[in-house]
C-alpha positions as CSV (number, residue, x, y, z in Angstrom):
1,M,0.0,0.0,0.0
2,I,1.2,3.5,-0.8
3,K,2.6,5.4,2.2
4,L,1.5,9.0,3.0
5,G,3.4,11.8,4.6
6,V,3.2,15.5,5.4
7,S,5.9,18.3,5.4
8,L,6.8,20.5,8.3
9,Y,9.1,23.5,8.4
10,P,9.7,24.3,12.1
11,E,11.4,27.6,11.4
12,Q,8.0,28.9,10.3
13,E,5.7,27.0,12.7
14,T,5.0,27.0,16.4
15,A,5.4,23.8,18.5
16,Q,1.7,23.8,19.0
17,E,0.9,24.1,15.3
18,I,3.3,21.2,14.6
19,E,1.7,19.1,17.4
20,N,-1.8,19.8,16.1
21,Y,-0.9,19.0,12.5
22,L,0.8,15.7,13.4
23,Q,-2.2,14.6,15.4
24,L,-4.5,15.4,12.4
25,A,-2.2,13.6,9.9
26,K,-1.9,10.5,12.1
27,Q,-5.7,10.4,12.4
28,Y,-6.0,10.1,8.6
29,G,-3.3,7.4,8.2
30,F,-0.2,9.5,7.5
31,T,3.1,7.9,8.6
32,K,5.9,10.1,7.3
33,V,7.2,13.6,8.0
34,F,9.5,15.5,5.6
35,T,11.5,18.6,6.5
36,S,14.2,20.7,4.9
37,L,17.3,20.8,7.0
38,F,19.2,23.4,5.1
39,S,16.6,26.1,5.2
40,V,17.3,26.9,8.8
41,E,20.1,29.3,9.9
42,G,22.0,28.8,13.2
43,S,24.8,27.1,14.9
44,K,25.2,23.3,14.8
45,E,23.9,22.9,18.3
46,E,20.9,25.2,17.6
47,I,20.0,23.3,14.4
48,I,20.3,19.9,16.2
49,S,18.0,21.2,18.9
50,Y,15.6,22.7,16.4
51,F,15.0,19.5,14.4
52,R,15.4,17.1,17.4
53,N,12.2,18.7,18.8
54,L,10.4,18.1,15.5
55,S,11.7,14.5,15.3
56,D,10.6,13.8,18.9
57,A,7.2,15.1,18.2
58,A,6.8,13.0,15.0
59,H,8.1,9.9,16.7
60,R,5.5,10.3,19.5
61,Y,2.9,9.7,16.7
62,G,4.8,6.8,15.3
63,M,5.9,8.7,12.2
64,E,9.2,8.4,10.4
65,V,11.2,11.6,9.8
66,Y,12.9,12.4,6.4
67,G,15.4,15.3,6.4
68,D,16.5,17.0,3.2
69,C,20.2,17.8,3.1
70,N,22.6,19.5,0.6
71,A,26.4,19.3,0.5
72,R,26.9,22.7,2.2
73,F,24.7,21.7,5.1
74,F,26.3,18.2,5.3
75,M,29.8,19.8,5.8
76,Q,28.4,22.6,8.0
77,M,27.2,19.9,10.4
78,G,30.5,18.2,10.5
79,A,29.2,15.0,8.8
80,T,31.4,12.7,6.7
81,A,30.6,9.7,4.6
82,D,32.0,7.5,7.4
83,D,30.2,9.4,10.2
84,L,26.5,10.3,9.9
85,S,26.0,10.4,13.7
86,V,24.9,14.0,13.7
87,F,21.8,13.0,11.7
88,K,21.0,10.4,14.3
89,Q,21.3,13.2,16.9
90,I,18.8,15.2,15.0
91,G,16.5,12.2,15.2
92,L,16.2,11.4,11.4
93,D,15.1,8.0,10.2
94,V,15.9,8.8,6.5
95,L,18.5,11.3,5.1
96,R,17.7,12.8,1.7
97,L,20.6,13.9,-0.5
98,D,19.4,16.7,-2.6
99,L,22.6,16.5,-4.7
100,M,25.0,13.5,-4.5
101,F,28.8,13.8,-4.2
102,N,29.3,11.7,-7.4
103,D,32.2,9.7,-5.9
104,E,32.7,6.8,-3.4
105,R,31.2,8.9,-0.6
106,D,27.8,8.3,-2.0
107,V,28.2,4.5,-1.7
108,K,29.4,4.9,1.9
109,I,26.4,7.0,2.8
110,V,24.0,4.6,1.2
111,N,25.6,1.6,2.9
112,N,26.0,3.4,6.3
113,T,26.2,1.5,9.5
114,E,24.2,4.1,11.5
115,G,20.9,2.5,10.3
116,L,19.8,5.6,8.4
117,G,17.7,5.1,5.3
118,V,18.9,7.2,2.4
119,Q,17.0,9.1,-0.3
120,L,18.7,9.9,-3.6
121,N,17.3,12.6,-5.9
122,A,15.1,10.7,-8.3
123,S,15.7,13.4,-11.0
124,L,19.3,12.4,-11.2
125,V,19.0,8.9,-12.6
126,P,22.6,8.7,-14.1
127,S,24.0,9.5,-10.6
128,V,21.8,6.8,-9.0
129,K,22.9,4.3,-11.7
130,H,26.6,5.2,-10.9
131,I,26.0,4.6,-7.2
132,L,24.5,1.2,-7.9
133,E,27.4,0.3,-10.2
134,M,29.9,1.2,-7.4
135,G,28.1,-1.1,-4.9
136,G,25.3,0.9,-3.4
137,D,22.7,-1.4,-1.9
138,P,19.4,-0.8,-3.7
139,K,17.4,-2.0,-0.7
140,R,18.8,1.0,1.3
141,I,17.7,3.5,-1.4
142,I,14.5,5.5,-1.9
143,G,14.3,7.7,-5.0
144,S,12.9,11.1,-3.9
145,Y,11.7,13.6,-6.4
146,N,12.0,17.4,-6.0
147,F,9.1,19.7,-5.4
148,Y,8.6,22.8,-7.5
149,P,7.4,26.0,-5.8
150,L,7.6,28.1,-9.0
151,R,4.7,27.6,-11.4
152,N,5.4,25.9,-14.8
153,T,8.7,24.4,-13.5
154,G,7.4,21.0,-12.4
155,A,8.0,17.6,-13.9
156,D,6.2,15.9,-16.7
157,S,4.0,12.9,-16.0
158,E,5.8,10.7,-18.6
159,D,9.2,11.4,-17.2
160,V,8.0,10.5,-13.8
161,Y,6.4,7.3,-15.1
162,E,9.6,6.2,-16.8
163,T,11.8,7.1,-13.8
164,N,9.5,5.2,-11.5
165,Q,9.8,2.1,-13.7
166,F,13.6,2.4,-13.5
167,F,13.6,2.5,-9.7
168,R,11.0,-0.3,-9.5
169,N,13.0,-2.5,-11.9
170,E,16.1,-2.0,-9.7
171,G,14.2,-3.0,-6.5
172,M,13.9,0.6,-5.2
173,K,10.9,2.6,-4.0
174,T,10.1,6.2,-4.9
175,Q,8.7,9.1,-3.0
176,I,7.0,12.0,-4.7
177,F,5.3,15.3,-3.7
178,I,1.7,16.3,-4.1
179,T,0.3,19.6,-2.9
180,S,-2.4,21.2,-0.8
181,T,-4.4,23.7,-2.7
182,E,-5.3,25.7,0.4
183,K,-4.5,29.4,0.1
184,G,-1.6,30.7,2.3
185,T,0.2,27.4,2.5
186,H,4.0,27.5,2.7
187,G,7.1,25.4,2.0
188,P,10.7,26.3,3.1
189,W,10.6,29.5,1.0
190,P,8.2,32.4,0.8
191,V,6.3,31.2,-2.2
192,S,2.7,30.1,-1.9
193,D,1.7,28.5,-5.2
194,G,1.7,24.8,-4.4
195,L,4.5,22.4,-3.9
196,P,4.0,19.4,-6.3
197,T,6.5,17.4,-8.2
198,V,4.3,17.0,-11.3
199,E,3.3,20.3,-12.8
200,I,-0.3,19.4,-13.8
201,D,-1.0,18.4,-10.2
202,R,-0.6,22.0,-9.0
203,D,-4.2,22.9,-9.3
204,L,-5.9,19.5,-9.1
205,P,-8.0,18.3,-6.2
206,I,-5.8,16.4,-3.8
207,G,-7.7,13.2,-4.2
208,L,-7.1,13.2,-8.0
209,Q,-3.4,13.9,-7.4
210,V,-3.3,10.8,-5.3
211,R,-4.9,8.7,-8.1
212,H,-2.5,10.3,-10.5
213,M,0.5,9.1,-8.5
214,I,-0.9,5.6,-8.2
215,A,-1.2,5.6,-12.0
216,L,2.4,6.7,-12.3
217,G,3.6,3.9,-10.0
218,S,4.9,5.9,-7.0
219,D,5.3,4.3,-3.6
220,E,5.2,7.2,-1.1
221,L,3.4,10.5,-1.3
222,I,4.3,13.6,0.7
223,I,2.1,16.7,0.8
224,G,4.9,19.2,0.1
225,N,3.3,22.3,1.7
226,S,1.8,23.1,5.1
227,F,-0.8,23.2,6.3
228,A,-3.2,21.0,4.4
229,S,-6.8,21.3,5.6
230,E,-8.8,18.6,7.4
231,E,-11.1,18.5,4.3
232,E,-8.1,17.6,2.2
233,F,-7.0,14.9,4.7
234,K,-10.6,13.5,4.5
235,E,-10.5,13.5,0.7
236,V,-7.2,11.6,0.7
237,A,-8.6,9.1,3.1
238,E,-11.7,8.5,1.0
239,T,-9.5,8.2,-2.1
240,M,-7.4,5.5,-0.4
241,K,-10.6,3.5,0.2
242,Q,-11.4,3.8,-3.6
243,I,-7.8,2.7,-4.5
244,Y,-7.5,-0.3,-2.2
245,V,-10.3,-2.9,-2.6
246,Y,-10.7,-6.6,-2.2
247,G,-11.5,-8.9,-5.1
248,E,-13.2,-12.2,-4.1
249,D,-12.2,-15.5,-5.7
250,R,-14.8,-17.6,-7.5
251,P,-15.0,-21.4,-7.8
252,F,-15.6,-21.2,-11.5
253,Y,-12.2,-19.4,-12.2
254,F,-10.2,-22.2,-13.8
255,P,-6.4,-22.6,-13.5
256,G,-4.5,-20.2,-15.8
257,I,-7.4,-17.7,-15.8
258,R,-7.2,-17.5,-12.0
259,D,-3.6,-16.3,-12.2
260,Q,-4.6,-13.4,-14.4
261,I,-7.7,-12.2,-12.7
262,P,-7.1,-9.6,-9.9
263,I,-8.0,-11.5,-6.7
264,G,-7.4,-10.6,-3.0
265,D,-6.1,-7.2,-2.0
266,I,-6.1,-5.0,-5.1
267,E,-4.5,-1.6,-5.8
268,R,-6.3,0.1,-8.7
269,V,-6.6,3.5,-10.4
270,P,-10.2,4.7,-9.8
271,L,-11.8,6.6,-12.7
272,T,-14.8,8.9,-12.3
273,I,-17.5,8.0,-14.8
274,E,-20.4,10.3,-15.9
275,L,-23.1,7.7,-16.2
276,D,-25.6,7.5,-19.1
277,K,-29.1,7.9,-17.9
278,G,-30.2,4.6,-19.4
279,V,-27.6,2.4,-17.5
280,S,-29.3,-0.7,-16.0
281,E,-28.8,-1.9,-12.4
282,V,-26.8,-4.9,-13.7
283,E,-24.5,-2.6,-15.7
284,K,-24.0,-0.5,-12.5
285,Q,-23.1,-3.7,-10.6
286,L,-20.6,-4.5,-13.4
287,L,-19.0,-1.1,-13.2
288,F,-19.0,-0.4,-9.5
289,D,-19.3,-3.6,-7.6
290,F,-17.1,-5.7,-9.8
291,V,-13.6,-4.6,-8.8
292,K,-11.5,-6.9,-10.9
293,H,-11.1,-4.6,-13.9
294,N,-7.6,-4.6,-15.4
295,A,-6.2,-3.6,-18.8
296,S,-5.5,-6.3,-21.3
297,E,-2.4,-6.5,-23.5
298,Y,-3.3,-4.1,-26.3
299,I,-4.6,-0.6,-25.3
300,H,-4.2,1.5,-28.5
301,T,-7.9,1.1,-29.6
302,I,-9.7,0.1,-26.3
303,I,-8.7,-0.4,-22.7
304,R,-10.3,-3.8,-22.3
305,S,-11.4,-5.4,-19.0
306,R,-12.2,-9.0,-19.8
307,W,-13.0,-10.6,-16.5
308,G,-16.7,-9.5,-16.1
309,R,-17.7,-12.0,-18.7
310,F,-17.0,-14.8,-16.3
311,D,-18.9,-13.4,-13.3
312,F,-21.8,-12.1,-15.4
313,R,-22.0,-15.0,-17.8
314,P,-25.5,-16.2,-16.5
315,I,-26.9,-12.7,-16.1
316,P,-28.8,-11.1,-19.0
317,I,-27.3,-7.8,-20.4
318,P,-29.8,-6.8,-23.1
319,A,-28.7,-4.5,-25.9
320,R,-29.8,-0.9,-25.3
321,E,-30.5,1.7,-27.9
322,C,-27.9,4.5,-28.3
323,D,-28.2,7.4,-30.8
324,K,-24.4,7.7,-31.1
325,E,-23.2,6.7,-34.5
326,Y,-19.6,6.6,-33.2
327,F,-18.1,6.2,-29.8
328,E,-15.4,8.6,-28.8
329,D,-12.2,8.5,-26.7
330,G,-13.1,8.1,-23.1
331,D,-16.5,6.5,-23.7
332,V,-17.2,3.5,-21.4
333,L,-18.8,0.5,-23.1
334,I,-20.3,-2.8,-22.0
335,I,-20.5,-5.8,-24.4
336,N,-24.1,-6.9,-24.5
337,E,-25.7,-10.3,-25.1
338,K,-25.6,-9.9,-28.9
339,V,-22.0,-11.3,-28.5
340,P,-22.6,-14.0,-25.9
341,R,-19.0,-15.2,-25.6
342,Y,-17.8,-11.7,-24.6
343,K,-20.9,-10.4,-22.8
344,G,-19.9,-8.5,-19.7
345,E,-16.6,-7.2,-20.9
346,V,-16.0,-3.5,-20.1
347,H,-14.2,-1.4,-22.6
348,I,-12.9,2.2,-22.6
349,A,-12.7,3.6,-26.1
350,R,-9.3,5.3,-27.0
351,K,-10.2,5.9,-30.6
352,K,-13.4,6.6,-32.6
353,L,-15.4,3.4,-32.8
354,K,-18.4,2.5,-35.0
355,N,-21.5,1.7,-32.9
356,D,-22.5,-1.7,-34.3
357,G,-25.1,-2.4,-31.6
358,T,-23.0,-4.9,-29.7
359,M,-21.9,-2.4,-27.0
360,N,-24.0,-0.6,-24.5
361,Y,-23.0,3.0,-23.8
362,A,-22.5,3.3,-20.1
363,G,-21.1,6.8,-19.9
364,R,-17.7,8.5,-20.2
365,I,-14.7,9.2,-18.1
366,K,-14.8,12.7,-16.6
367,E,-12.9,15.1,-18.8
368,E,-10.4,16.3,-16.2
369,E,-9.4,12.7,-15.5
370,M,-8.9,11.6,-19.2
371,F,-5.1,12.0,-18.7
372,L,-5.2,9.0,-16.3
373,L,-6.1,6.7,-19.2
374,D,-2.6,7.2,-20.7
375,Y,-1.1,5.2,-17.7
376,L,-3.5,2.2,-17.8
377,K,-0.8,0.0,-19.3
378,Y,-1.1,-3.8,-19.7
379,N,-2.2,-5.5,-16.4
380,T,-2.9,-2.2,-14.6
381,N,-5.9,-2.5,-12.3
382,F,-8.6,0.2,-12.6
383,G,-12.1,0.8,-11.4
384,F,-15.0,3.2,-11.6
385,I,-16.5,5.7,-9.2
386,S,-19.3,8.1,-9.6
387,E,-19.6,11.7,-8.3
């Protein structure tokens, strides 16, 4: 299950505000705290005390603390690749290297004996590859993306998707930032225009941002700015319920097919469908109650979910009239009983398709969520929700 976190910047927040925010975050299932170490001025002792208080507060709520560090701060604190004890004094669980040293020090830091987890900047894939080649343990590494306070400077979805695939293939997890859209939020700098990694997330509702990150294959999500509202925490919690569902087994799933059908605990990409007025109750069950939708191997013409044809084989799905001559990209279609072998399959059109009467029009994907369809690759689980 994807892990959730918040960000705190104690140089801008009171101890009581931090305590209240941690309590709220914990209530809604958040387990990580991110902070920027190098944004605070002061002596080594003052900085240790500053962030130790934050770490102690987070640990009281059972939350892990991630501290962002650059080379200047690293040296200012007297740390070396062989001695990271100052970060343990601060109370960190995970040290993030905003920029790597690009030499053997990186490997020593990754393979440290202090028990610190290490985040490497996910935007610097060549440097991460070099660390792995020099002997860095991939099990000790989390790829952590940057956030982007300045509008129009954020990452592209496709770049993040490809980078996530690299980290996943190498046995490493990734952490990425989403953003609160509350007015007056802040990060480590005096800019209040959101703190996402991916640019198109900057103005999206926070629940849709979470679904976007699931589609891109991220493992941990951090709300980059403070303070998110309780309404946003509730929205994230509700979205998590839509993402993680349970698919029951069926005695009529035969060997071979059973290995392909999503069964048990399922992570999926929920899609909001604008239902057609004529949708039947059986079709609603197929869309909303049947959770085992996943994309078949070829997705250039349709995103095809096959498995409903097994569960709904004995149930009539009569053809319904539809005045559309052609179906369009984003239309959701259900194979009706004019094609008995495939009755119950659910398709999402990706190209213009002739309406030949064998598919019932169920509705269409909400326009602002159409971009999610680009990331429903082969074997990606998805589902439908209504507003």
